[in-house]
Backbone as JSON Lines, residues from 0, in Angstrom:
{"i":0,"aa":"M","n":[-39.99,27.61,-70.12],"ca":[-39.81,28.92,-70.73],"c":[-40.32,28.86,-72.17]}
{"i":1,"aa":"S","n":[-41.03,29.88,-72.57],"ca":[-41.53,29.91,-73.95],"c":[-41.07,31.19,-74.63]}
{"i":2,"aa":"N","n":[-41.2,31.22,-75.95],"ca":[-40.8,32.4,-76.71],"c":[-41.67,33.61,-76.42]}
{"i":3,"aa":"S","n":[-42.83,33.36,-75.8],"ca":[-43.75,34.47,-75.52],"c":[-43.52,35.08,-74.14]}
{"i":4,"aa":"D","n":[-42.51,34.58,-73.4],"ca":[-42.24,35.14,-72.08],"c":[-41.82,36.6,-72.22]}
{"i":5,"aa":"P","n":[-42.35,37.47,-71.35],"ca":[-41.93,38.88,-71.41],"c":[-40.45,39.01,-71.04]}
{"i":6,"aa":"I","n":[-39.83,40.1,-71.46],"ca":[-38.42,40.35,-71.17],"c":[-38.33,41.35,-70.02]}
{"i":7,"aa":"C","n":[-37.49,41.05,-69.05],"ca":[-37.27,41.96,-67.93],"c":[-36.52,43.19,-68.43]}
{"i":8,"aa":"P","n":[-37.07,44.39,-68.22],"ca":[-36.4,45.6,-68.73],"c":[-35.11,45.93,-67.97]}
{"i":9,"aa":"L","n":[-34.89,45.31,-66.83],"ca":[-33.65,45.57,-66.1],"c":[-32.52,44.66,-66.57]}
{"i":10,"aa":"C","n":[-32.76,43.33,-66.58],"ca":[-31.67,42.4,-66.9],"c":[-31.73,41.86,-68.33]}
{"i":11,"aa":"D","n":[-32.79,42.17,-69.06],"ca":[-32.95,41.74,-70.46],"c":[-33.08,40.23,-70.64]}
{"i":12,"aa":"R","n":[-33.46,39.52,-69.57],"ca":[-33.68,38.07,-69.7],"c":[-35.18,37.8,-69.75]}
{"i":13,"aa":"P","n":[-35.61,36.7,-70.41],"ca":[-37.04,36.34,-70.39],"c":[-37.5,36.04,-68.96]}
{"i":14,"aa":"I","n":[-38.73,36.42,-68.66],"ca":[-39.3,36.18,-67.32],"c":[-40.26,35.0,-67.42]}
{"i":15,"aa":"P","n":[-39.9,33.84,-66.85],"ca":[-40.8,32.68,-66.93],"c":[-42.03,32.87,-66.04]}
{"i":16,"aa":"E","n":[-43.1,32.18,-66.38],"ca":[-44.33,32.18,-65.58],"c":[-43.95,31.81,-64.14]}
{"i":17,"aa":"G","n":[-44.49,32.52,-63.19],"ca":[-44.2,32.22,-61.78],"c":[-43.02,33.01,-61.23]}
{"i":18,"aa":"G","n":[-42.26,33.67,-62.09],"ca":[-41.12,34.45,-61.63],"c":[-41.29,35.92,-61.89]}
{"i":19,"aa":"R","n":[-42.53,36.33,-62.12],"ca":[-42.83,37.71,-62.53],"c":[-43.3,38.54,-61.34]}
{"i":20,"aa":"S","n":[-42.96,39.82,-61.37],"ca":[-43.34,40.71,-60.29],"c":[-43.56,42.11,-60.87]}
{"i":21,"aa":"L","n":[-44.68,42.73,-60.51],"ca":[-45.02,44.05,-61.04],"c":[-44.41,45.13,-60.16]}
{"i":22,"aa":"H","n":[-43.6,46.0,-60.75],"ca":[-42.95,47.09,-60.01],"c":[-43.58,48.43,-60.38]}
{"i":23,"aa":"H","n":[-44.0,49.17,-59.36],"ca":[-44.52,50.53,-59.58],"c":[-43.32,51.46,-59.66]}
{"i":24,"aa":"L","n":[-43.15,52.15,-60.78],"ca":[-42.0,53.03,-60.95],"c":[-41.99,54.14,-59.9]}
{"i":25,"aa":"I","n":[-43.16,54.61,-59.51],"ca":[-43.28,55.49,-58.34],"c":[-44.02,54.65,-57.3]}
{"i":26,"aa":"P","n":[-43.39,54.4,-56.14],"ca":[-44.02,53.52,-55.14],"c":[-45.44,53.97,-54.79]}
{"i":27,"aa":"K","n":[-46.29,52.98,-54.56],"ca":[-47.68,53.27,-54.22],"c":[-47.78,54.18,-53.0]}
{"i":28,"aa":"L","n":[-46.89,53.95,-52.02],"ca":[-46.91,54.77,-50.8],"c":[-46.51,56.21,-51.06]}
{"i":29,"aa":"K","n":[-45.9,56.46,-52.21],"ca":[-45.45,57.82,-52.54],"c":[-46.28,58.42,-53.68]}
{"i":30,"aa":"G","n":[-47.52,57.94,-53.84],"ca":[-48.42,58.51,-54.82],"c":[-48.45,57.81,-56.16]}
{"i":31,"aa":"G","n":[-47.81,56.64,-56.25],"ca":[-47.72,55.94,-57.53],"c":[-48.84,54.96,-57.8]}
{"i":32,"aa":"K","n":[-49.84,54.87,-56.92],"ca":[-50.96,53.95,-57.17],"c":[-51.64,54.37,-58.46]}
{"i":33,"aa":"G","n":[-51.78,53.45,-59.38],"ca":[-52.39,53.76,-60.67],"c":[-51.39,54.35,-61.64]}
{"i":34,"aa":"G","n":[-50.15,54.52,-61.21],"ca":[-49.1,55.07,-62.08],"c":[-48.45,53.99,-62.92]}
{"i":35,"aa":"P","n":[-47.37,54.34,-63.64],"ca":[-46.73,53.38,-64.54],"c":[-46.08,52.22,-63.78]}
{"i":36,"aa":"T","n":[-46.2,51.04,-64.37],"ca":[-45.59,49.83,-63.79],"c":[-44.77,49.12,-64.86]}
{"i":37,"aa":"V","n":[-43.83,48.29,-64.41],"ca":[-43.06,47.44,-65.31],"c":[-43.03,46.04,-64.72]}
{"i":38,"aa":"L","n":[-43.01,45.04,-65.59],"ca":[-42.93,43.66,-65.17],"c":[-41.47,43.26,-65.06]}
{"i":39,"aa":"L","n":[-41.06,42.81,-63.87],"ca":[-39.67,42.44,-63.6],"c":[-39.58,40.99,-63.12]}
{"i":40,"aa":"H","n":[-38.37,40.42,-63.19],"ca":[-38.1,39.17,-62.49],"c":[-38.29,39.44,-61.0]}
{"i":41,"aa":"Q","n":[-38.76,38.44,-60.26],"ca":[-38.88,38.61,-58.81],"c":[-37.53,38.98,-58.2]}
{"i":42,"aa":"I","n":[-36.47,38.32,-58.64],"ca":[-35.15,38.57,-58.05],"c":[-34.69,40.0,-58.34]}
{"i":43,"aa":"C","n":[-34.98,40.52,-59.53],"ca":[-34.61,41.9,-59.86],"c":[-35.43,42.88,-59.02]}
{"i":44,"aa":"H","n":[-36.72,42.6,-58.87],"ca":[-37.61,43.45,-58.08],"c":[-37.17,43.5,-56.62]}
{"i":45,"aa":"K","n":[-36.84,42.32,-56.07],"ca":[-36.39,42.27,-54.68],"c":[-35.1,43.07,-54.49]}
{"i":46,"aa":"E","n":[-34.2,42.97,-55.46],"ca":[-32.94,43.7,-55.36],"c":[-33.18,45.21,-55.4]}
{"i":47,"aa":"V","n":[-34.12,45.66,-56.23],"ca":[-34.45,47.1,-56.29],"c":[-34.86,47.59,-54.91]}
{"i":48,"aa":"H","n":[-35.76,46.84,-54.25],"ca":[-36.28,47.27,-52.95],"c":[-35.3,47.04,-51.81]}
{"i":49,"aa":"A","n":[-34.36,46.11,-51.97],"ca":[-33.31,45.92,-50.96],"c":[-32.25,47.01,-51.07]}
{"i":50,"aa":"T","n":[-32.17,47.66,-52.22],"ca":[-31.12,48.64,-52.49],"c":[-31.57,50.07,-52.22]}
{"i":51,"aa":"L","n":[-32.79,50.41,-52.61],"ca":[-33.25,51.8,-52.55],"c":[-34.49,51.94,-51.67]}
{"i":52,"aa":"T","n":[-34.6,53.08,-50.99],"ca":[-35.78,53.34,-50.16],"c":[-36.95,53.77,-51.06]}
{"i":53,"aa":"E","n":[-38.14,53.74,-50.5],"ca":[-39.32,54.19,-51.25],"c":[-39.15,55.65,-51.67]}
{"i":54,"aa":"A","n":[-38.59,56.48,-50.78],"ca":[-38.38,57.9,-51.09],"c":[-37.38,58.06,-52.25]}
{"i":55,"aa":"E","n":[-36.28,57.3,-52.21],"ca":[-35.29,57.36,-53.3],"c":[-35.91,56.92,-54.63]}
{"i":56,"aa":"L","n":[-36.71,55.86,-54.57],"ca":[-37.36,55.36,-55.79],"c":[-38.29,56.43,-56.36]}
{"i":57,"aa":"A","n":[-39.07,57.06,-55.51],"ca":[-40.03,58.08,-55.98],"c":[-39.31,59.3,-56.52]}
{"i":58,"aa":"R","n":[-38.25,59.72,-55.84],"ca":[-37.58,60.98,-56.18],"c":[-36.61,60.86,-57.35]}
{"i":59,"aa":"D","n":[-35.74,59.84,-57.3],"ca":[-34.61,59.78,-58.25],"c":[-34.56,58.55,-59.15]}
{"i":60,"aa":"F","n":[-35.3,57.51,-58.8],"ca":[-35.14,56.23,-59.52],"c":[-36.49,55.71,-60.01]}
{"i":61,"aa":"N","n":[-37.27,56.61,-60.67],"ca":[-38.62,56.26,-61.11],"c":[-38.66,55.94,-62.6]}
{"i":62,"aa":"S","n":[-37.52,55.48,-63.14],"ca":[-37.48,55.0,-64.53],"c":[-36.54,53.8,-64.61]}
{"i":63,"aa":"V","n":[-36.75,52.97,-65.62],"ca":[-35.88,51.81,-65.82],"c":[-34.44,52.27,-66.04]}
{"i":64,"aa":"A","n":[-34.25,53.33,-66.82],"ca":[-32.89,53.83,-67.11],"c":[-32.18,54.25,-65.82]}
{"i":65,"aa":"A","n":[-32.89,54.94,-64.93],"ca":[-32.27,55.38,-63.67],"c":[-31.92,54.19,-62.79]}
{"i":66,"aa":"L","n":[-32.81,53.2,-62.74],"ca":[-32.53,52.0,-61.94],"c":[-31.3,51.27,-62.48]}
{"i":67,"aa":"R","n":[-31.23,51.11,-63.79],"ca":[-30.1,50.4,-64.41],"c":[-28.77,51.11,-64.17]}
{"i":68,"aa":"A","n":[-28.81,52.44,-64.02],"ca":[-27.59,53.22,-63.88],"c":[-27.08,53.29,-62.42]}
{"i":69,"aa":"Y","n":[-27.91,52.9,-61.46],"ca":[-27.49,52.97,-60.06],"c":[-26.38,51.94,-59.83]}
{"i":70,"aa":"P","n":[-25.22,52.34,-59.28],"ca":[-24.06,51.44,-59.23],"c":[-24.31,50.06,-58.63]}
{"i":71,"aa":"R","n":[-24.99,49.97,-57.47],"ca":[-25.21,48.65,-56.87],"c":[-26.12,47.79,-57.76]}
{"i":72,"aa":"L","n":[-27.15,48.4,-58.33],"ca":[-28.05,47.64,-59.21],"c":[-27.33,47.26,-60.5]}
{"i":73,"aa":"E","n":[-26.49,48.14,-61.03],"ca":[-25.74,47.83,-62.24],"c":[-24.85,46.61,-62.02]}
{"i":74,"aa":"K","n":[-24.18,46.57,-60.86],"ca":[-23.33,45.42,-60.52],"c":[-24.17,44.13,-60.41]}
{"i":75,"aa":"F","n":[-25.31,44.22,-59.72],"ca":[-26.21,43.08,-59.59],"c":[-26.7,42.6,-60.96]}
{"i":76,"aa":"L","n":[-27.1,43.54,-61.81],"ca":[-27.64,43.17,-63.13],"c":[-26.57,42.5,-63.99]}
{"i":77,"aa":"N","n":[-25.33,42.98,-63.92],"ca":[-24.24,42.32,-64.65],"c":[-24.05,40.89,-64.16]}
{"i":78,"aa":"W","n":[-24.24,40.67,-62.85],"ca":[-24.11,39.33,-62.28],"c":[-25.29,38.44,-62.67]}
{"i":79,"aa":"V","n":[-26.52,38.95,-62.53],"ca":[-27.71,38.12,-62.74],"c":[-27.91,37.77,-64.23]}
{"i":80,"aa":"R","n":[-27.4,38.6,-65.13],"ca":[-27.53,38.32,-66.57],"c":[-26.88,36.99,-66.96]}
{"i":81,"aa":"K","n":[-25.93,36.54,-66.15],"ca":[-25.23,35.27,-66.45],"c":[-25.99,34.07,-65.91]}
{"i":82,"aa":"R","n":[-27.1,34.3,-65.23],"ca":[-27.9,33.22,-64.64],"c":[-29.05,32.86,-65.58]}
{"i":83,"aa":"P","n":[-29.55,31.61,-65.46],"ca":[-30.71,31.23,-66.29],"c":[-31.95,32.05,-65.91]}
{"i":84,"aa":"P","n":[-32.89,32.22,-66.85],"ca":[-34.08,33.07,-66.6],"c":[-34.87,32.69,-65.35]}
{"i":85,"aa":"G","n":[-34.92,31.41,-65.0],"ca":[-35.7,30.99,-63.83],"c":[-34.93,31.03,-62.53]}
{"i":86,"aa":"F","n":[-33.71,31.55,-62.55],"ca":[-32.85,31.59,-61.36],"c":[-33.51,32.39,-60.24]}
{"i":87,"aa":"R","n":[-33.45,31.83,-59.03],"ca":[-33.97,32.51,-57.85],"c":[-32.91,32.42,-56.76]}
{"i":88,"aa":"S","n":[-32.88,33.42,-55.94],"ca":[-31.92,33.45,-54.85],"c":[-32.5,34.27,-53.73]}
{"i":89,"aa":"K","n":[-32.05,33.99,-52.52],"ca":[-32.46,34.85,-51.41],"c":[-31.68,36.15,-51.54]}
{"i":90,"aa":"V","n":[-32.39,37.27,-51.43],"ca":[-31.75,38.58,-51.52],"c":[-31.63,39.12,-50.11]}
{"i":91,"aa":"P","n":[-30.39,39.4,-49.65],"ca":[-30.28,39.96,-48.3],"c":[-30.87,41.37,-48.27]}
{"i":92,"aa":"G","n":[-31.38,41.76,-47.14],"ca":[-31.94,43.1,-47.07],"c":[-32.98,43.25,-45.99]}
{"i":93,"aa":"K","n":[-33.82,44.25,-46.14],"ca":[-34.74,44.66,-45.1],"c":[-35.88,43.68,-44.86]}
{"i":94,"aa":"R","n":[-36.12,42.77,-45.75],"ca":[-37.35,41.98,-45.65],"c":[-37.25,40.79,-44.7]}
{"i":95,"aa":"R","n":[-36.17,40.69,-43.96],"ca":[-36.02,39.59,-42.99],"c":[-36.88,39.83,-41.75]}
{"i":96,"aa":"G","n":[-37.1,38.76,-41.01],"ca":[-37.75,38.89,-39.72],"c":[-39.24,39.07,-39.73]}
{"i":97,"aa":"R","n":[-39.87,38.77,-40.85],"ca":[-41.33,38.92,-40.88],"c":[-41.97,37.71,-40.27]}
């Protein structure tokens, strides 16, 4: 980890090289291709997509503030903030069975 690591706008922890993931605030499938993006921890990004559908993200959760305020994500963020920046974990959710 270096002092130049970007800060995750969701959990406020530095994002180490190799743990970064680009999130489209409006999902690409919902017209967000070329739209605003934010750099997140992989674990935070996975939790966003395990929690909310593409339609919910496009309609109601297309800003960092809205994502942070969603109760399940708020609980997750309070938990993950206590972990080291390079922490990774399997996130349960829809992405199983591929």
